[in-house]
N, C-alpha and C positions, 0 to 999 in steps of 0.2 A: 709435757715437762713435769718431772718429779721434783717436788719441793722438799728440800731437806730442812726439817724443823728442829731447832735446838731448844730444849726446855731446860730452864734453870730457875734461879730465884734471886731476889734481892731483899735484904732486911731493912726495914724502915728504922728511924731513930727510936721509935717506941717499941721496937722488937717484933713487929709483924712481918712475917715472911710472905712476900708477894710472888705469885707464879708469873714468870716471864717467858715468852716464847719468841725466838728470833729465827729469821731465815734471810739468806743472802749474805754477801761478803761484807766483812767488817770495814773494808776500805771503799765501799760504794759511795758515790758522790752525794747521795741523799738518803736519809732514813725516814721512812713513813712510820709514824707512831699511831696505832689504831687503839682507841680507848672505848670500851663497851659501855652499855647503859645499865640501868637498874635491873636487877635479877637476871642479868645475862652473864656471859663469860667471853673469853677470847674467841670461842668457837663461832660467835655470831658474825665474826669478820672472815670466816674461812674462805668465802668467795674472793675477797680482796687479797688475802694472803696468797692464794693461788694465782689470781688474775694479774696482779701488778707486774710480776716478773715476766709474764707472757707478753704483756703490752709494751713494757719498757726495755726488756732484756734482762737476763738473769744477773748481769754484773752492774746494772744501772741503778739498782735500788736495794736497800736493806729494809726489811719489814719487822717491826717490833710490836708485839701485843702483850698485854698483861692483864691479870685479873685484879679488880679492885679488892681491897680487904673485905672479908665477909662474902665473897663471891667465888665461884668456880673452884680452882685449886689453891687459892690463897688462904692464909690463916683467917680465922674469925676476927671480926672487928671488936677490940676491947670496949668495955663500957665507956661511953662518952666520946668515942672516936668516929661515930657514924655522922660525920659532918663533911660538907663540901670543902671547907677550909682544909680539913685533914687530907681529903683526896687530892687537893692542889699540892700539898706538901709531899704526898706519896708520888705524885707526878714528877716533882723535882728530884726525888730520890732516884727514880727510874732514869731520868735524863742524865743525872750525874754518874750513876753507877753502871748503866747499861748502854745508853745511846751515845754518850760522848759529846764532843764539841762541834761536830759537823752540822750542816743544814738539816732541819727537821720539818717535815710536813705532818701536821697534827690532824687526825680525823677523829671526831668525837660524836658518838651516838647518844642522844637523850642525856642521861646523867653524865656521860663522857663529855658532851658539849658543855654542860654546866661546870664540869671540872675545869675545862679550859678557861671559862670566864672567871671562876674563882682564882685560878692561877694568874690571870691578867690583873686581878685586884691585888694579889699578894706578892706576885713576882713579875712586875711589868718589864723588868730588865731582860726577861727571856725572849721577848718578842722583837724580832728583827735580827739580832745577833745569832740566835739559836733557832727559834721557831720562825720559819720563813713564810709559811702559808698554812691555811686552816680550812677544813671542811666541817661544817656544822650540820649534822644529820639528825632530823627528827628531834630537835631540841628546842629550848626556849631561853629567853633572857629573864623570865620571871612570870609571876601570876599563873602558876602551874594549873590551878583548878579552873581557869577561865574557859568555860564551855566544854570542860572535860566530859567524856562519855556522852556527848551530844546534849547535855542538859542546857536549858536556857541560861543566859548569863545572870539573870536575876537570882539564881540559886547559888552564885559564886560565894557570897559571904557565909552562907550556911555550910557550904562544902569546906571552906577553910577551917571552920570551927570543928566540924564533925570528922573530917577525913583522918586526922591523926589518931583519934580515938578508935575509929574503925580499923585502921591499918595496924595499930598496936595490938588490938584484940585479935586480928587475923594472925599477927606474928606470934602471939602466945599460943594460938591454936596450932600453928605450924609446928612449933617446938613440941607441943604435946603429942601431935601426930608423929613427929619424928621419933620421940621417945617410944611411942607405942610400936612404930615400925621396927625400931632397933630391938625392942623386946621380942617382937614376932620373929625377926631375923635370927636373933640368938636362939630362940626355941627351935626354929627350923634347922639351924646349923647343928644344934645339939642332937636333934632327931636324926639328921643326916649322919652325924658322927656315930651315934649309937647303932644306926642301921648298918653303917659300913663295918663297925666292929662285929656285929652279928653275922654279917655276910662273910667276913673273914673267917670267923670261927666255923661256920657251916662249910665253907670252901675247904678249909684245912681238914675238917672231919671227912668230907665226902671226896676230897681229892679232885674236885671238878673246877678247873680254872675258868672254863667257859661260863659256867653258871655264876661264879663269883664276879667275873667281869661284867656280866649283864646286870647283876644287882648293884654293883658299884656305880654303874652308869645311872641307875635309878637314884642312888644317893647323891650323885653329882647334879642330877636334875633338881633335887630338893634344894641344894645349895644355890643353884641358879635362880630358883624362885625367891630365895632370901635376898639375893643380890638385886633383883628387880623391884623389891618392895619399896625402895626409895622413890620410884617414879609413878607408882600406882595412883597415888592421890591426885597428882597433877593430871594424869590422863583421864581420870574420872571427870575432870572439869574441862576437858579438851574443847568441846563445842563452844562453851561460853568464852573461854580464853581466846580461842581462835577468832571469834567474832570481834572481841575488843581490841586485840593486839595486832591482828593482821587485816589486810584489805581483801580485795576480791581474788578468789581462786589461788590461795597460797600453795606452794609446794608442800605436801604433807611431811616430807623429810625435814623441812625447815621448821615446821610447827613442832615436830617431835624434838628437835634440837633445843628449841626455846623451852619446852616443857621440862626437859631433862635438866636444863640449867636452873630453872625456877625451883625444881624439886629439892635442890641441895642448898638453897639459900636459907641460913638460919633466920628464925623469926625476928631476932633483934636487929639484924641487918635489913630485913624486909620493911619493918616499921620505922626504924631509926633513919634510914636513908630517905624514905619517903617524907618524913617530917622535915628533914633539912632541905629537901627540894621545894617543899611548900614555902620555906622562908627565902628561897633564892630570888633575888631581884638585882640583877647586875647588868642592866642595859647600859649604864655608864662605862662598864668595863670593856664593852665592845669598841670604845674609842681607841683602846690600846692596839686594836687590830687594823686601824684605818690605813696604815701604810703597807699592809700585807695583802696578797691575793687571798680572797675568801670566797668559798662556795657554800651557799645555804641550800639545803635539799630537804624536801618535805613531801609527804603524800596527802592527797585530798581526802582519803578515808582514814586518816589517823584519828582514832577516837580518844586516845590518851592525851595527845597534844594536837588539837586541831590546827589546820594550816594558818590560822590567823597569827599563831606564834612566829611562824617563819616570816610572814609579812611584817610583823612588828620589828623583828631583828633586821630585816632588810631596810626598813625606814630608819632604824637607829644606826645602821652601818651602810650608808648609801654606796660606798665603793664596792660592796660585795655583789656577787652575781647570785640571783635567786632562781632555783629550779623547782618546779612543782610537778609532781607525778600523779596523773589521774588514776584513781582506783587503788593506789598503794596505801598501806596502813603504816603502823608505827615502826615496823622492822624493815626499813627501807633498804638497807644493804643486803638483806636476805630476799626481799621481794623484787627489787630492781638491781640485782648484783652487777650486771654489765654497765648500767648507767653510772652507778656510784663508783665503780672501779675506774671507769674512764674519766670521771670528774676528778678523782684523786690523782690519777696519772697526769692529768693536765696541770695540776698544782706542782707535781714533782718536776715537770719540765720547766715551769716558771722558777721554781726554787733553785734549779741547777743552772739556769741561764746566766 
């Protein structure tokens, strides 16, 4: 089955353009809204975008994904807007401008799950009439640093104090590297342009089209080197990041996809959104979801948010179903794509009943 993806955008009240991607018919009985996590993009849900119509039928579901501000193809997040409350308001914009009034199944990964809880705090009227079911994937209701990276819980208070400073410092470093990469890319592009001009002059003088084409290919290769400069830094860190973010034996293509998304996140978004997630404490907001079908999914090898976060949410929302996946890490929808897709499909059936 070939999925026809329509890419468009929506502008928030504060002027930020969000990248939105839609597949499936506008009159489908249910819309699935897939919302990605910190430093990711719509692409992290590619398995579900492709898989849901295959399971449910191409006319049975509409799938909408969008990039958070400061992520993927969306505009950068203006100063002061890297807040979960802002992401909840952005969600409302997408619902109003793109999704419409029909039944919605919301699936949120990591920060995307926290966005749903922030929306439950700010816009509880959405739940039931519009959002009919929810999947909470590798996320938390609060206490983000509890046991993070496998550290003993006695280090949690220190982590809360130190983590924002570390992440903001990393963010500034990312921006400096991005500036250096941009300068390098500009120099490479200029060199490629100069070489192309030189090649053109030689070709005209010698009358040799074949030689010109060969040298122009060399210039094009230089331009390609410049294009790839944005992902080099992330790939240098690949072994460590794979160990932290993914579980056992991840698909290398999925790791590459994550690293490519990470490489384009501005430093201000990297540090700013992490800081707001540290402040996230919305266990009470889960009560808004009590009357909805909810699936909680988590991996046992999630080093960013250990499985205890899923257990806590299940205790706070006893009506939800809890699924724990042995060996899986934080990127559950990429590591266990079939399972996550089937769980979301089951919610679609319930929402359309």
